[in-house]
C-alpha positions in Angstrom: -48.0 5.0 -18.0 -45.8 3.2 -15.4 -47.0 -0.2 -14.8 -48.5 0.1 -11.3 -48.7 -3.6 -10.3 -51.2 -4.5 -7.3 -48.4 -6.6 -6.0 -44.5 -5.9 -6.9 -42.1 -8.1 -7.9 -39.0 -7.9 -5.6 -35.5 -7.0 -6.7 -32.0 -6.1 -5.0 -29.4 -4.4 -6.0 -26.4 -5.0 -4.0 -24.2 -1.9 -3.4 -20.7 -1.0 -3.9 -18.5 -1.1 -4.5 -14.6 -0.1 -4.9 -13.0 -1.2 -8.2 -15.6 -3.7 -9.3 -16.5 -7.0 -7.7 -20.4 -6.9 -8.7 -22.1 -10.1 -9.7 -25.6 -12.2 -9.1 -25.5 -15.7 -7.2 -28.0 -18.0 -8.6 -29.0 -21.4 -6.8 -28.5 -24.3 -9.6 -27.0 -27.9 -9.7 -25.3 -26.6 -13.1 -23.0 -23.9 -13.7 -21.0 -22.4 -16.8 -18.6 -19.8 -16.7 -17.8 -18.7 -20.2 -13.9 -17.1 -20.9 -13.6 -13.8 -21.2 -10.7 -11.3 -22.7 -8.9 -8.3 -20.9 -6.9 -5.9 -22.8 -3.5 -6.3 -21.2 -2.3 -9.6 -19.3 -2.6 -8.8 -15.7 -3.8 -5.3 -15.9 -7.2 -5.9 -15.3 -7.2 -9.1 -13.4 -4.4 -11.3 -12.0 -5.0 -13.3 -9.0 -8.3 -15.5 -9.3 -10.6 -17.9 -7.3 -14.0 -19.5 -7.6 -15.9 -19.7 -4.1 -18.8 -22.5 -3.9 -21.3 -22.5 -1.4 -24.8 -23.9 -0.5 -27.6 -23.6 1.8 -27.8 -27.7 1.9 -26.6 -28.9 5.4 -25.2 -32.2 3.9 -22.3 -32.1 2.1 -22.1 -33.3 -1.5 -19.6 -33.4 -4.4 -19.4 -30.9 -6.9 -17.2 -31.5 -10.1 -15.4 -29.1 -12.3 -15.0 -29.3 -15.9 -12.7 -27.1 -18.4 -14.1 -27.1 -22.0 -15.1 -30.2 -23.8 -13.0 -32.0 -21.3 -15.6 -35.2 -20.1 -12.9 -35.8 -16.9 -13.0 -33.1 -14.2 -10.1 -31.4 -13.4 -11.3 -30.3 -10.1 -13.7 -31.9 -7.3 -15.1 -30.2 -4.0 -17.0 -31.5 -1.2 -19.1 -28.5 0.0 -22.2 -28.1 2.5 -23.6 -25.4 4.2 -20.8 -24.8 7.1 -18.0 -26.0 4.8 -17.8 -23.7 1.2 -14.7 -24.0 -0.8 -12.9 -21.8 -2.8 -11.2 -23.0 -6.0 -7.8 -21.0 -6.8 -6.8 -20.4 -10.9 -3.6 -20.0 -12.4 -2.8 -16.2 -12.9 -4.1 -13.4 -15.4 -4.7 -15.0 -19.0 -4.8 -18.6 -18.3 -6.7 -19.5 -21.3 -9.4 -21.0 -18.8 -11.5 -18.1 -17.7 -9.6 -15.2 -19.3 -7.8 -16.1 -22.9 -4.5 -14.6 -24.4 -4.5 -12.8 -27.8 -4.4 -16.2 -29.6 -7.0 -17.5 -28.3 -9.2 -14.5 -29.0 -12.2 -14.6 -32.0 -11.5 -18.5 -32.4 -13.5 -21.0 -31.7 -12.3 -22.9 -28.5 -12.4 -26.7 -27.0 -10.5 -25.8 -23.8 -12.0 -22.6 -22.6 -14.4 -21.9 -19.7 -15.7 -23.8 -17.0 -18.5 -26.1 -16.0 -19.5 -27.2 -12.5 -22.0 -29.7 -11.9 -23.3 -31.6 -8.6 -23.9 -35.3 -9.6 -26.8 -35.4 -6.7 -28.8 -32.8 -8.3 -28.2 -30.3 -5.0 -28.0 -26.8 -5.6 -25.0 -24.4 -5.1 -23.6 -20.8 -5.6 -20.6 -20.2 -8.2 -19.0 -16.6 -8.0 -15.8 -15.3 -9.7 -13.4 -12.9 -8.0 -10.7 -11.8 -9.7 -7.8 -8.8 -9.1 -4.9 -6.9 -9.9 -2.8 -4.4 -8.3 -5.5 -1.6 -8.6 -8.5 -3.3 -10.0 -10.8 -6.0 -9.2 -14.3 -7.9 -10.8 -16.9 -10.3 -10.1 -18.7 -12.5 -12.2 -21.6 -14.8 -10.7 -23.0 -17.7 -12.5 -26.7 -17.7 -12.7 -27.0 -21.4 -13.4 -29.8 -23.0 -15.6 -31.7 -20.1 -15.6 -28.4 -18.1 -17.7 -29.2 -20.7 -20.5 -31.1 -19.3 -23.8 -31.0 -18.6 -27.1 -31.5 -14.8 -27.5 -29.3 -11.8 -25.4 -28.2 -8.6 -25.4 -24.5 -7.8 -25.1 -24.3 -5.7 -21.8 -21.9 -3.1 -19.9 -21.8 0.9 -19.9 -19.7 2.9 -22.2 -16.2 2.7 -22.2 -14.6 6.2 -22.2 -11.0 7.6 -22.4 -7.7 5.5 -23.4 -5.4 3.5 -21.9 -3.4 0.2 -23.2 -5.6 -2.0 -20.6 -9.3 -0.9 -21.9 -11.1 -3.5 -23.8 -14.6 -4.6 -23.8 -15.5 -8.1 -24.1 -18.4 -11.1 -24.6 -17.8 -14.7 -23.8 -20.4 -17.3 -25.4 -20.4 -21.1 -24.4 -22.6 -23.6 -26.0 -24.7 -26.6 -24.6 -25.4 -28.5 -27.4 -23.4 -29.9 -30.9 -24.1 -27.6 -33.9 -25.0 -24.8 -32.6 -24.9 -21.7 -34.8 -24.7 -18.1 -32.8 -25.2 -14.8 -34.6 -23.8 -11.3 -33.2 -25.4 -8.6 -35.0 -26.5 -5.1 -34.1 -23.6 -3.3 -33.1 -22.0 0.1 -35.1 -21.0 -1.2 -38.2 -17.7 0.5 -37.4 -17.1 -1.8 -34.7 -13.4 -4.2 -34.9 -13.4 -7.9 -33.1 -9.9 -9.0 -32.3 -8.5 -12.2 -33.9 -5.3 -13.4 -32.5 -3.2 -10.4 -32.5 -5.2 -8.2 -35.1 -7.2 -6.2 -33.0 -9.5 -5.7 -36.2 -9.7 -9.2 -37.5 -13.4 -9.3 -37.9 -15.1 -6.1 -39.2 -18.4 -7.6 -40.8 -21.8 -6.0 -40.1 -22.7 -9.3 -38.1 -20.9 -12.6 -37.8 -21.9 -16.0 -37.4 -20.1 -19.0 -35.6 -20.9 -22.6 -34.9 -20.0 -24.4 -31.5 -20.5 -27.9 -30.3 -21.5 -29.0 -26.7 -18.9 -26.8 -24.3 -16.9 -25.4 -26.7 -16.7 -21.4 -26.4 -15.8 -18.0 -28.5 -14.6 -14.5 -27.4 -15.3 -11.2 -28.6 -12.9 -8.3 -28.2 -13.2 -4.6 -29.3 -9.8 -3.3 -28.3 -9.7 0.5 -27.1 -6.3 1.1 -25.9 -5.1 4.4 -26.9 -7.2 4.8 -29.8 -10.9 5.5 -28.7 -13.5 5.6 -31.1 -17.3 6.0 -30.4 -17.7 2.5 -31.8 -15.4 0.7 -29.6 -16.6 3.0 -26.2 -20.3 2.4 -27.1 -21.4 0.8 -30.2 -21.5 -2.9 -28.9 -23.9 -1.9 -25.9 -27.1 -3.8 -27.0 -25.8 -5.9 -29.8 -27.8 -9.0 -30.1 -26.6 -12.5 -29.5 -28.8 -15.0 -31.3 -28.6 -18.5 -31.3 -30.5 -21.9 -32.4 -29.6 -24.0 -29.3 -29.1 -22.8 -25.6 -25.9 -21.0 -24.8 -24.4 -19.5 -22.0 -22.7 -15.6 -22.3 -20.6 -13.6 -19.8 -20.1 -9.6 -20.8 -18.5 -6.6 -19.7 -15.3 -4.7 -20.0 -11.9 -5.4 -18.7 -11.0 -2.4 -18.1 -12.9 0.2 -18.6 -13.4 4.6 -18.1 -15.8 6.7 -17.0 -13.9 9.7 -17.9 -13.4 11.2 -21.4 -9.5 12.3 -22.0 -8.7 10.2 -19.5 -6.8 6.7 -18.5 -9.0 6.0 -15.4 -9.6 2.5 -15.6 -11.4 -0.3 -13.4 -12.8 -3.6 -14.1 -16.4 -4.7 -14.7 -18.4 -7.9 -16.0 -21.3 -9.9 -15.2 -23.3 -13.2 -16.7 -27.0 -11.8 -17.7 -29.9 -14.2 -18.3 -31.6 -14.4 -21.7 -34.5 -12.0 -22.6 -36.9 -14.4 -21.7 -36.2 -14.1 -18.4 -36.3 -9.9 -17.9 -39.0 -7.9 -16.0 -40.3 -4.4 -16.5 -39.4 -3.1 -12.3 -36.3 -2.4 -10.5 -34.8 -1.0 -7.8 -31.4 0.1 -7.8 -29.0 0.8 -4.1 -26.5 3.8 -4.5 -22.7 3.0 -4.3 -20.2 5.7 -3.1 -19.9 7.4 -6.1 -19.5 11.0 -6.7 -22.5 13.1 -7.5 -21.2 13.8 -10.8 -22.6 10.9 -12.0 -19.4 9.2 -13.8 -19.8 5.9 -11.5 -23.4 6.0 -10.3 -26.4 5.3 -12.6 -28.2 2.8 -14.0 -28.2 1.5 -17.6 -31.3 0.1 -19.5 -31.0 -1.9 -22.5 -34.6 -2.5 -24.7 -35.4 -5.7 -26.2 -38.2 -4.1 -27.8 -39.4 -0.8 -29.9 -40.9 1.9 -27.9 -39.7 1.3 -24.4 -40.9 3.7 -21.8 -38.7 4.2 -19.2 -40.3 5.6 -15.9 -38.4 6.5 -12.7 -39.6 6.8 -9.2 -43.1 6.4 -9.9 -43.5 9.0 -12.6 -46.5 9.4 -14.8 -43.7 10.8 -17.2 -41.2 8.4 -19.1 -37.7 9.8 -18.6 -37.0 8.4 -22.0 -38.6 5.9 -24.9 -35.7 4.0 -26.6 -35.9 1.1 -29.3 -34.9 -2.5 -29.5 -31.0 -2.6 -29.5 -30.9 1.0 -27.9 -29.4 2.1 -24.1 -30.2 4.9 -21.6 -28.2 6.0 -18.9 -30.7 7.3 -16.3 -29.2 10.2 -14.4 -27.8 9.7 -10.8 -29.5 12.3 -9.2 -32.5 10.5 -9.4 -31.5 8.5 -6.4 -32.9 9.3 -3.1 -29.9 10.8 -1.8 -26.3 11.3 -2.8 -25.3 8.9 -0.2 -24.5 5.3 0.1 -27.6 3.0 0.4 -29.9 5.2 -1.0 -32.4 4.2 -4.1 -33.9 4.7 -7.1 -36.8 2.6 -8.3 -37.4 2.2 -12.3 -40.5 0.4 -14.3 -40.3 0.1 -18.2 -43.0 -0.5 -20.5 -41.3 -3.4 -21.8 -38.8 -6.5 -20.9 -35.5 -4.6 -20.6 -31.3 -5.5 -19.3 -30.6 -3.4 -16.5 -27.2 -2.9 -15.5 -25.9 -0.3 -13.0 -22.6 1.4 -13.1 -21.7 2.4 -9.3 -18.7 3.7 -7.4 -16.6 2.1 -4.5 -15.5 5.7 -3.6 -15.9 9.4 -4.9 -12.8 8.7 -7.0 -13.9 8.1 -10.7 -11.5 5.4 -11.2 -13.5 3.3 -8.7 -16.5 2.2 -10.7 -17.9 -1.3 -11.0 -20.9 -3.0 -13.2 -23.8 -4.8 -11.9 -26.3 -6.8 -14.0 -29.9 -6.0 -12.0 -32.6 -8.8 -11.7 -36.2 -7.7 -12.0 -38.5 -8.0 -8.9 -40.5 -11.2 -7.7 -42.7 -12.3 -5.0 -41.9 -15.5 -5.2 -38.2 -14.6 -3.7 -37.2 -16.8 -1.1 -37.1 -15.9 3.0 -33.9 -17.3 3.3 -30.6 -16.8 2.2 -27.8 -19.3 3.6 -25.1 -18.3 2.7 -22.3 -15.6 1.6 -18.9 -17.6 1.9 -16.0 -15.8 3.5 -17.3 -12.1 3.0 -14.1 -10.4 3.7 -12.2 -12.6 1.1 -11.6 -11.2 -2.7 -9.2 -13.7 -4.2 -6.7 -13.5 -1.4 -7.0 -10.1 -0.3 -8.9 -8.9 3.1 -11.6 -6.5 3.0 -14.1 -4.8 4.6 -17.3 -6.6 3.8 -21.2 -6.1 3.8 -24.8 -6.6 2.7 -27.7 -5.1 1.2 -31.3 -6.4 1.9 -34.4 -5.5 0.2 -37.7 -6.8 2.0 -41.4 -6.6 1.9 -43.2 -3.7 3.6 -45.6 -6.2 5.0 -42.5 -8.0 7.0 -42.0 -6.3 10.2 -38.1 -5.4 10.8 -38.1 -7.2 13.6 -38.8 -10.2 11.5 -35.4 -10.6 9.4 -32.4 -11.6 11.2 -28.6 -11.1 9.8 -25.9 -13.0 11.2 -22.0 -13.0 10.4 -18.9 -14.6 11.7 -19.4 -13.0 15.1 -23.3 -13.8 15.8 -26.5 -12.0 15.2 -25.9 -8.3 13.9 -28.5 -5.4 14.5 -30.2 -4.3 12.0 -30.5 -0.7 11.2 -33.8 1.3 10.2 -35.2 0.7 6.5 -35.0 3.2 3.7 -38.6 3.7 1.9 -38.3 3.5 -1.8 -40.1 6.1 -3.6 -42.6 4.9 -6.1 -43.7 1.7 -4.6 -45.1 1.0 -1.3 -44.3 -2.4 -1.2 -40.6 -2.5 -0.6 -37.9 -1.2 1.7 -34.1 -1.6 2.0 -31.3 -1.9 4.3 -27.5 -1.3 4.3 -25.4 -3.6 6.7 -21.4 -2.5 6.2 -18.5 -4.1 7.8 -19.4 -7.8 8.2 -17.2 -10.9 8.5 -17.2 -14.4 7.8 -20.2 -16.6 6.3 -23.1 -14.3 6.3 -26.9 -15.5 6.5 -30.3 -13.7 5.9 -33.6 -15.2 7.3 -37.2 -13.6 7.0 -40.8 -14.4 7.2 -41.0 -12.8 4.1 -39.4 -12.5 0.6 -36.2 -10.9 0.7 -33.2 -10.2 -1.8 -29.8 -10.0 -0.3 -26.5 -8.8 -2.1 -22.8 -8.4 -0.3 -19.9 -6.1 -1.0 -16.4 -5.2 0.4 -13.8 -3.3 -0.5 -10.1 -2.3 0.5 -8.5 0.8 -0.9 -8.9 0.5 -4.9 -10.2 -3.4 -4.4 -13.7 -4.8 -4.3 -16.3 -7.3 -4.6 -19.8 -8.1 -4.4 -22.8 -10.0 -5.7 -26.2 -10.9 -5.5 -27.4 -13.8 -4.0 -31.1 -14.1 -4.9 -33.4 -13.5 -8.3 -33.5 -15.2 -11.5 -34.2 -19.2 -9.9 -37.5 -17.6 -8.6 -39.0 -16.1 -11.7 -41.8 -18.3 -13.6 -41.1 -18.3 -17.2 -44.6 -17.7 -19.1 -44.2 -18.2 -22.6 -46.9 -17.1 -25.2 -47.4 -18.5 -28.5 -49.6 -17.5 -31.5 -52.7 -19.9 -32.5 -55.1 -19.5 -35.1 -53.8 -17.0 -38.0 -50.1 -16.3 -37.4 -51.0 -12.8 -38.1 -53.6 -10.4 -38.2 -56.7 -10.7 -38.5 -57.2 -13.9 -36.5 -54.4 -14.2 -34.3 -55.2 -16.0 -31.0 -52.3 -15.7 -28.1 -52.3 -18.0 -25.5 -49.7 -19.6 -22.9 -48.1 -22.4 -24.6 -47.9 -24.3 -21.5 -51.5 -24.5 -21.1 -50.7 -23.4 -17.6 -53.6 -22.0 -15.8 -53.4 -19.0 -13.2 -55.7 -17.3 -10.8 -56.5 -14.0 -12.9 -55.3 -12.7 -16.5 -54.4 -9.0 -17.9 -53.5 -8.5 -21.5 -51.3 -5.4 -22.3 -50.2 -4.3 -26.0 -47.2 -2.0 -26.5 -47.2 -1.4 -22.7 -50.6 -0.3 -22.1 -53.3 -2.0 -20.6 -55.9 -3.6 -23.3 -59.6 -2.9 -21.3 -61.6 -6.2 -20.7 -58.5 -8.1 -22.0 -59.1 -10.6 -18.5 -59.1 -14.4 -20.3 -56.5 -17.0 -20.7 -56.5 -15.9 -24.3 -56.8 -12.7 -26.3 -57.5 -12.3 -30.1 -54.7 -9.4 -31.4 -56.7 -6.6 -32.8 -53.6 -4.6 -33.6 -49.8 -5.3 -34.7 -47.4 -5.0 -31.7 -45.9 -6.0 -29.0 -48.3 -8.2 -26.5 -47.6 -9.3 -23.0 -49.5 -11.2 -20.4 -49.7 -10.2 -16.6 -51.1 -13.5 -14.6 -51.8 -14.1 -10.7 -51.6 -16.6 -8.4 -52.3 -16.1 -5.0 -50.6 -12.8 -3.8 -48.1 -12.8 -6.6 -48.3 -11.3 -10.2 -45.8 -11.9 -12.9 -45.3 -11.1 -16.9 -45.2 -13.4 -19.6 -42.4 -12.6 -21.9 -43.5 -10.1 -24.8 -44.7 -11.5 -28.0 -44.8 -9.8 -31.9 -47.9 -10.1 -33.9 -48.0 -8.5 -37.5 -50.3 -7.8 -40.2 -51.2 -10.3 -42.9 -51.3 -7.4 -45.5 -48.2 -4.9 -46.0 -48.0 -2.2 -43.5 -45.0 0.0 -43.7 -45.2 2.7 -41.2 -43.3 6.1 -41.7 -43.3 9.0 -39.0 -41.3 12.3 -39.4 -40.5 14.7 -36.2 -38.4 17.7 -36.0 -36.7 18.9 -33.2 -37.5 22.8 -33.4 -41.0 24.0 -35.3 -40.1 27.9 -35.1 -36.4 29.1 -36.0 -34.5 32.0 -36.8 -32.7 32.6 -40.2 -29.8 30.5 -40.3 -30.4 28.0 -37.3 -29.9 24.1 -37.9 -32.5 21.9 -37.4 -32.9 18.2 -37.2 -35.2 15.8 -38.3 -36.0 12.3 -37.3 -37.5 10.0 -40.0 -38.5 6.3 -38.8 -39.6 3.3 -41.1 -40.8 0.3 -39.1 -42.7 -2.9 -41.2 -45.5 -4.1 -39.5 -46.6 -6.4 -42.1 -45.9 -10.7 -41.6 -43.4 -10.7 -44.7 -40.3 -8.7 -45.4 -40.6 -5.6 -47.1 -38.2 -5.5 -50.2 -36.4 -2.6 -52.2 -37.5 -0.2 -49.9 -36.2 3.3 -50.9 -37.3 6.9 -48.8 -37.0 10.2 -50.2 -36.8 13.3 -48.6 -36.8 16.1 -51.1 -36.3 19.2 -48.8 -38.3 22.1 -50.0 -36.2 25.8 -51.0 -35.3 27.2 -47.6 -33.9 24.1 -46.1 -30.4 23.4 -47.0 -29.1 20.0 -46.8 -26.6 19.5 -44.0 -25.9 16.5 -43.2 -27.5 13.0 -42.5 -27.0 9.7 -40.6 -28.8 6.6 -40.8 -29.1 3.3 -38.5 -29.3 0.8 -41.6 -28.9 0.9 -45.3 -27.1 4.1 -47.0 -27.8 7.9 -47.8 -27.6 9.7 -51.0 -29.2 13.1 -50.7 -32.3 13.0 -51.0 -32.5 9.2 -51.2 -32.1 6.6 -48.0 -32.1 3.3 -49.6 -33.0 0.7 -47.3 -33.3 -2.4 -49.5 -35.3 -5.0 -47.1 -37.0 -4.4 -43.7 -38.1 -7.6 -42.0 -41.2 -8.0 -40.1 -40.7 -5.8 -37.1 -37.7 -3.8 -37.9 -37.6 -0.2 -37.3 -34.7 2.1 -38.6 -34.1 5.7 -38.2 -32.8 8.4 -40.8 -31.5 11.8 -38.7 -31.2 14.6 -41.1 -29.9 17.8 -40.3 -30.8 20.9 -42.6 -29.9 25.0 -41.9 -33.0 26.9 -42.3 -33.5 29.9 -44.6 -35.6 33.0 -45.4 -35.7 33.0 -49.3 -38.1 35.7 -49.7 -36.5 38.9 -48.5 -39.5 41.0 -48.4 -41.0 38.5 -45.7 -40.3 38.5 -42.0 -41.3 34.8 -41.6 -41.6 31.8 -43.8 -43.1 28.2 -43.4 -41.6 25.3 -45.2 -43.4 21.6 -45.2 -41.1 19.0 -45.3 -42.5 15.6 -46.4 -40.6 12.1 -46.8 -42.3 9.3 -49.1 -41.3 5.9 -49.7 -41.1 3.3 -52.6 -41.5 -0.6 -52.1 -42.0 -3.7 -54.2 -45.5 -4.3 -52.0 -48.3 -2.0 -51.9 -48.7 -0.4 -48.5 -52.2 -0.8 -47.2 -51.7 2.0 -44.6 -53.3 0.0 -42.1 -51.6 2.2 -39.8 -52.1 6.0 -40.0 -48.4 7.5 -41.2 -47.0 11.2 -39.8 -44.7 11.6 -42.8 -45.0 15.7 -42.6 -43.9 18.6 -40.6 -43.9 22.4 -41.2 -40.8 24.5 -40.1 -41.3 28.8 -39.4 -38.3 30.7 -40.2 -38.0 34.0 -39.0 -35.9 36.8 -40.1 -33.7 38.3 -37.4 -34.7 41.8 -36.4 -32.1 44.6 -37.7 -30.1 46.3 -34.5 -30.2 50.1 -34.5 -26.8 51.4 -33.0 -26.8 55.6 -32.3 -23.4 57.2 -32.6 -22.7 61.0 -32.4 -26.3 61.8 -33.5 -26.1 59.4 -36.7 -28.6 56.6 -36.8 -27.1 53.0 -38.2 -29.1 50.0 -39.0 -27.2 46.5 -38.9 -29.1 44.0 -40.5 -28.2 41.2 -38.9 -27.5 38.1 -40.8 -26.3 34.5 -40.0 
């Protein structure tokens, strides 16, 4: 079931627009901008600027540092009425964008760090452009620091020498170990001029404070499924806090086409995510190429619900992604919206179009809702400037429905702006949205209730957008396990000991009846989270996994068709998951197809398959892997009109499986003879026996 809350968290999704400039802003006294890589110099981004702004009225100093340098390379004095723009060198300057020789190696002089010695908070928004492309990345400040992330973006389709996908990592402490894993094993990452310098199935680096590392999967003129989409959802794990930025420079949305644009953003770590999102549509065409949300799961069995539906549109596992079709927006027009809930915390990205043309897509990382959002956004600097190009500018606003429209005031360089009528959001009665185009100068929004504000602008094939509300207001409620580390006897509680007005525990996204205390003793293995309430606001904790003290390996099998005609291909899906608190070793699954089911092909997410054996080796706690097996169904007894075959999968491992959780390893398939065809020709009857 979708997670209907008594008080919804708010999210804002900026709208628009042409060629890329999308991002979120975050108030903080410290910001990091890891370097990134573009497929060809100046093809995604050439001119570049960084915009600094603040709601603080009294002027204060912001220092900019390059890499590990302890001496500022620039200093700025900013205030609410005096934002500043920092212009960078063009193209691959090896600060914000690195050359090939600085890709796939540890860097001491890449990336930027912005600090306010006074401790005052400010926004940092990066905007870059080239002849026809543009992109934006907005720092999330201190909230961006964490140890567990997923590589985000959308599938990069088509071919063109500038198309590539990129991940930039920056360390905040010495001797930080970072591992990239969980990507398609066919992915190749650049080292210098070698586009395939890294081919390992996982890759570990060690960084000191303020050092950086850039990964690139280069598509160019030779696209492959691994480089188009195999990197999405890859895990980035560190033993100390890091900051990442990710996306594509450039990317396309049409197979077989050279269409391209730039799309990058800076996400937050997994413990800062949520389960509720509102998306606001850009100007993309209804064909769905450029207008859709993309959800990345951080846990297995994550259900996705759209617009309040009680039936999930998809269920995905950790590291997998799902594109929500654009026809789920409330309308096929700019400013329409979509409401999305998930059963577990997810990364939410949005691909959107600046126009109906397929080459005007942009990428946006979306924040989860929170009723702690501020009532003021002050200010977005120079909304019509995109690194030296004049654009038309505008904002989107998400506001609580309890706030009268008359209590929301928008001002720009010309003064107070007339607010248009709000749009309702299907699936929630708590939020409404606004769309205000054609603004100028510095833009501010004031309300008597919580709001989320984004900005956008465009000029021909160039565009810019950003997000000025979100992550800084969401509390971090971290859970811990006390008592036994495994079941039975594992007790879940808030690690900080902080108290709230009310509590509700969930297991695998389902409410646990009566579990309303500050702590909870787990009963079954799975993923738990806690929903807490303080005053009118409700928040969800991070998710924590609990497993059994004794071996429990879950085996499930399903088939796409249970009743088929003779000669039909059918597909079996076999999953295996470890619910034991220790690794399972020497694990092998055997699927011996019965006579009448002919083996065609197989694909596995881990290990190797030699018919009929799937050799997995070691399966860690909580790890879930999948075998997809295709077979051709045949009737072996010519005297029967149909035959039913039973297909079972078995397993062996070093440990004794206690089967605490029930397995479902067997499915039945009925195969039917195709009726013969009777043809009458010149009074002669011919019977043709059909065969596939």
